[in-house]
Each structure stands twice: as C-alpha cells, then as structure tokens.
N, C-alpha and C positions, 0 to 999 in steps of 0.2 A: 917176856911174859910178865903178867901181873899176878899178884897173890891175892886171892879173894878170901873173905871171912867164911865163905860157904864152900861146902864140899863140891868137887867137880861133877859128881853124879847128880846132885841137886840142881846145879846150874844147867847141865845138859837136859835134864828132865823138863825143867821149866821152859827152856828155850825150844825144846822139841814140841811141847804143847802149843807154844806160840806159833811155831812153824806150820802147824796143821790147822790153825784157827782161822786163817784168812778166808773170809767169805763163808766159812762153815758156821760161825756164830760171832756176831758183832760183840755181844756181851762177853763172850769168852776171850776174844781178842783184846778187848779193852781191859778186862780183869787181869789177864796175864801180863800185858804191857805195863799196867800199873804196879803189879807185883814185882816185876823185874826192876822198875824204876825205884821202888821202895827199897829193894835189896841193895841197889846201887848207893842209895843215900847212906846206908850203914857201913859202906866200905871205907877203908882208911884213905884220908886225903892224899897222902904221899903216893898211894897206889893209883888213885884217880888221875893224878897228874901225869902218870906214865902213859896213859891211853890216848892223849890228845894227838891227833894226826891231821894231815892236810884236808882230808875229806870232812872230818868233824868240824874243823875250823870253817870250811866253806859253807857247811850246813848252818852253823851258828851265825855267820854273816848274813846269809839269806833270811834266817829267822829274825834277826834284829831289824832288817829292812822291812819285813812284813809287819813286825810289831810297831815300828814307827808309822807305817802307813795306816795302821788302825787308829792311832791318835790324831792323824791328820785327815781322817776320813770325813767326807761330806755327809755321810750317813752312819754315824757311830753305832747306832743300835744294831744295824745289820752287820757291821764290821766286827763287833764284839763276838760274833759267832766263831771267829778264828780261835778264840781262847779255848773252846772245847772241841772244835772240829779239826783243828790242825795241831793241837798240843801234843797228841800222841806221836806225831812224826818226829818232833824235836826231843821229847823225853826218851823215845826209843833210840834215837841216834846216839844220845849220851850213854845210855845204859848198855846197849848192844856193843858199842865200841869198846867198852870196858870188859864185858864178859866174853866176847870173842877172843880177847887177848889172854883170858884166863884158861882157855881150852886148848888142847893139843890138836894136831892135824887130824887124827882119826876121829876125834869128837866132832870136829867141823864137818868132816865128810858125812858122818852119821846124821848130822843136823840137816845137811843139804838133801839127803835121802828122804828125811821126814818132810821137807818142803815139797818134794815131788809127790810123795804119798798123799799129802794134804790136798794137792791140786787134783790128783786122780779121784779122790773121794768127792770133791766138789764137782768135778766134771761129770762123774757118774750120776750124781744127784740131779744136775741140770739136764742131762740127756734123758733121764727117766721122766722128769717133770714135763719135758717137751713132748716126748712121744706118748705119754699118758694123757696129754691134753690139759694138764694142770696149768701150763703157761703157754703164751703165744711164742715166746722166745726163751731159749734155755737160760736158766739162772738158778742160783742156789737159794737158800732160805734167807740169806743176808745179802744186801746190795742189789743193784740193778743188773740187767742183762749186759749193760756196757761194762761195768766193773767186772762181772763174771768173765766176759770175753777177753778183756785186757789182762786179767789175772792169769787165765789159762794160757794166753799168748806168752806171757812172761815165763811161766813154768815150762811151756813147750820149747821155747828158745833155750832156756837153761838146760833142759834135759838132753837136747840134741848135742850139746858141746861138753856135757859133763863127762868126766873120765869114767870108763866102764871096764869091767872085767869080761872080756870076750873069749876067755879060754874054753868056755863051754858053749856049744851051739844053742843050748836052751836059754842062755843069757841073752843071746841075740834076739830070739823070739820074744822073750820077756820085754825087752826094750821096744820092740815093734808094737806090742800090745799097749805099752805106755804111750808111745807116740800117737797111736790110733785113737785111744780114749781121749787124750788131750785135744787132738785135732778135731775129733767129732764133737767135743764140747764147744769148741770155737765155731764150728760149722753150724750147729743147731742154735747158737745164739743169734745167728743171722746178721752178724756184723760184717758188712762187705769189706770195709777197710782192714779190719783185723784178720779176716780170712785171707786177703791178698798178702798181707804182711807175713802171715804164717807160712804161706806157700813160698814166698821169697826167701825167708829164713831157712826153710827146709831145703830149697835149691842150693843155697850157699853152703849148707852143711854137707851136701853131696859133693860139691866142688872141693871142700876141705876134707873129704874122705871120712866124715864122721858116720856115714851110713855104709854098712857092709853089703856086698852083692846079695847075700841070702836075705838080708832085711829088705832090700829093694824089691825082691821077688815077693816076699810076704806082704809088703805094703801094697804092691800092685794088685795082689789077689784081694786084699781087704777093700781097696778102692773100687774094684770091679764089682765085688759082692755088695758093697754099700750102695752104689748107684743103681745096681740091678734091683735091690730091695726098694729103693725110692721110686723106681719106675713102676714096679708092681704094686706098691702101696704109697702112692703120691701124697705129699703133705701140701695142703693149700697154702700154708704160710711160706714154705720154701719156694713154691711155684710163684707166689705173689712177689716175693723178694727178688727172685730171678728175673721176673718180668720187668720190675722197676729198678733194674740194676744201676741205671744212670741217674736216678733221683738224688738230689743234693741234700735232702733232709733239712731244708731251711738254712743251710750254711751260706748260700749266696746272699740271703737276707742279713745274716750275721756280719758278713764282710762289708756289705753295703752300709749297714748301721755303724760299723767300726770306723769306716772312712769318714763318716760325718762328724765324729767327735774325737778323732785321733789327735787333734792339735789343742784340745781344750785344757787338759791338765797333764802335759807330757812328762813332767819331772817327778811328781809324787803320786799321780794317779788319783782316782776317786775314792779309794779305800776298798778293802776286801769284801767280797760277797755283795757287791752293789749292782750287779747286772740288771736286775729288774727295775732299779731306780734310775739308771742312766741310759739304758738302751732306747734309741729314738724311734725304732720301727717295729715295735711289738705287734702292732695291728696287722703287719704283713705276714706273720708266721702262720703257716698252715697248721702246724702243731702248736696249739696254745699252751702246751706244757713245757715249752722250751724255757729254761731258767738259767742258762749259762752260756759262756762263749764257745764251748766245744772246741777249744784250742788253748793250750797252756800258755803259749807266747802272747796271744791277745789278752788272756785273762790276767796274767802277771803284769802286763803293760798297763792295762786300764785300772787295775787295782792298786798297783804299787809304783807305777810310772817307769821311766827309763832306769832309775836307780834299782828298782826291783828286778826289772828285766836283765840288767847287767849282772846283778848278783846271782840270778838264776843261771845265766849263761856261764858265769865264772864257775859255779858249782858243776855244771855239766862238763865244762872244759877240764877241770881238775879230775873229775871221774874218768873221762876218756884218756887223759894223759897218763894217769896212774895205771890204769888197766893195760894200756898198750905197752908201757914200760915193763910191767910185771910179766906180760906174755912173752916179751923178748928176752927177759933176764933168765939166764941159765942157772943162776945161783938159787933160784926158787924151784922147789920140787915140781915134778910133772903134775901131781895131783892139784897143787895150788894154782899152777899156771892154767890148768884146765878149768878150774873154778873162775879164774880171772877172765878166761875166754867166754865162759858161759855168762858171766855177769855183763861182759861187754855186749853180747848179743841181746841180752835182756834190755839193757839200756837203749840200744839201737831200736829194738822193737817198741819200747815205750815212747821213745822220742818220735817215732813215726806215728804212733797213735795220738800223740799230743797235738797233731795237726787236725785231727778229726774228733777227738773227745777230750782227752786230758787225764793226767795222773797225779801231778804234784800236789794238788789241793784236795784230791779225793781221800776220804777217810780210810778207805780200804787200800787203794793202789799206792798211796804215798807210804803206807806202812810196809807193804811188800817191797817197794823200792828201797826204803831205808834198811830193811832187813838184809837185803843183798849188798848194797853199796857199803854198808858198815864193815863188811868183810875185807874191803880194800886195804884199810889201815892195818888189819890183822895180817894180811898177806905181806904187806911191806915190812912188818915186824919180823917175819920169817927171813927176809933178805938181810936185815940188819943183824939178826942173830948169827946167820951163816958167815957174815963178814967178820964178826967178832971172833968166831971160832978160827 
C-alpha cells in the first residue's frame, strides 16, 4: 500500500465522481481527471515510486512510441491533436495507478459499484433519447452512439462477472434490472457488432454460472415483453437496421484502401490522426462522414507503424497475462479475483469491438479502459502483501 497526502475519503469521493462521469459529461470527466493528476503531482516521490507496475510500464512504452510517431509525422499539424485528445489516457494511468494502491479492498469494490451506476444512468439517458425521438440511435449527451454502445458493452461485461451478494432473492432481481437496462442501451444504439458481442459475453456468463436460474426466468420475461412492445409499437430505425443487417458500413472500402498503402511506411507510420490525409479511396465512401479506420489495429499500424502496433500488442499481452494469473491465484481474495475476471471480459469485449470501431485512441473509451486496467497492478499488490504476511 502507498501513503497519500490526502484522506482516503477524499480520494474515494473524487474517484467515484470520475467513475460516473464517462459519457455523462466530457467536461466533468476532463475536470476530475485533471484534478486527480494534480493531486498526484503533490504526492511524495518515494510513494510514487512504489506504484510502478508492469501494466503502467507497458502503457508508458506505448505512449512513448505514440509520442515519437508525432514528431516523425508527415502531417504534424494533424498529429499534434494527440497532445490534447490522448493525454488524459496517460495522465490517468499514472494517477489512478497511485490512488488505487492507496485504497483498501472495500473502497475499490465501492468504486466499481459507482462505475456500474454511472453506466446505468448513461444507458437510461440514451434509451429515453431514442424512444422520445430526440436521436436516431441511442446516445448520451457526450460522445457518439459508437462510444455510447462500447461503453455500455464494457459495463455490461463487467457487471456480469462482478462478485455479488445473492443471499437475498431481491438482489438477484436487482441485478437482472441492471443487465436489462445496460443491454437495452446497447440494443437501442443499433450497433450490430456490439449487440452480437454482448450476446456472446452473456452466453459465456451462463456457461460460467454467473446467472442464476431465477435471473434467467426474469430475463426471459423481459425479452419477451420487450420484443412484444416493439412489435406493437415498431421503430422505423430498428426495422431499417434489421433489414440492412449485412451492410458493411464502408468497412470493405477501408480494407481496400488499407491494402493499397500498407507497405508505404511500415516502420514508423504516417503519424497519428492522419486518416483523412492518407486514405486513397475517400471518394468510394457511401457515408462521407467516415473519418477514421474503424479498427484499432489498422489505426495504430498506419499512425505509428509496426513499432506502434507491437507496443500496443505488448500492452494487451501484459494485460491478459496478468489478469489470467490473478484469476488463477488463490492467494488473491475472491472479491479481487472476480474484479480481475470482470476486467478480463471487458478487455475481450473491447478487443472484439476494436475490429469494427476502436477504443484505444477514443477520448472516452480509452479513459474507461485505463480506469479498469489500472486496477490490475493494485490487485497484484494484494498478492505481494499476502506473500509477505
């Protein structure tokens, strides 16, 4: 554990506000992230040195490669956007890694509950806006429907595997309501890939017995009721999306263009945020608003080259390795191992979305990602403490 200059109640309060701010308010998220980082700057250096773990090192390596690719960019004006669009990801990684290690297990569990509550609020906002006709696809007041959908997918995956108290039947129903609200948010965002991923993660949770028989019955009633309502009061947007379920949304054009320039700058890439400058087939897009690769692996490769892609893969490898080791390790408490399991399925979910949209360079989703993966080093600390005892 590390010793902070600030009271634990202050730390937990600030982090809890941060946990509910994702897609609720960009300004609030940035403000709280900045506050956490400023707090970290005033901590003792000897305490800061205690918080460095493998995940933080992997994030720093990835960040350094991204920084180098900015200075090597063919289009520096566009690449300089990284300094204000991606900076929050790295500053949060440093500060969260510190403050998680200043909190006890019960505080961490409370924080994760706030994360789920924040996602519920955002989902309800998106569902209301969709059915009220305010938007064509469910979304919150901050971010696009894509970020909204992926954020809820992360929260849905996390909540399915999060350790719960089922001693009371009412708690089982409460969690069914949570699953239903998060899933309905994903559904009304009309993202086909994310909806499919959510269904797959849900089926896996059944296999791993995360869903109780009573909950399955309640969810079945909800599903029947929901689809009955949509039959009685059909939505043109849902019907249109279902009719065009096989539409590729210009991703075939993106891959065709990628293959044309794949060998042009394979080592260092063209620089971050340069899609519009380098993509050769923009005239083929049906949607003229396409402004990115819609694939994290393509984006990192074309922006930061093979070096950037390898650093990204190294980060993902370290995350998966650490999580699997923690899940297997009996020296770690059940609560923390359930959090590791939850984070593992969040990472799997986001990785699957990265083939269709992307998260690592998203202002919103990258912060959600780092908010969760920074816990990995904190859970590893729990193991080292138990070994010392």
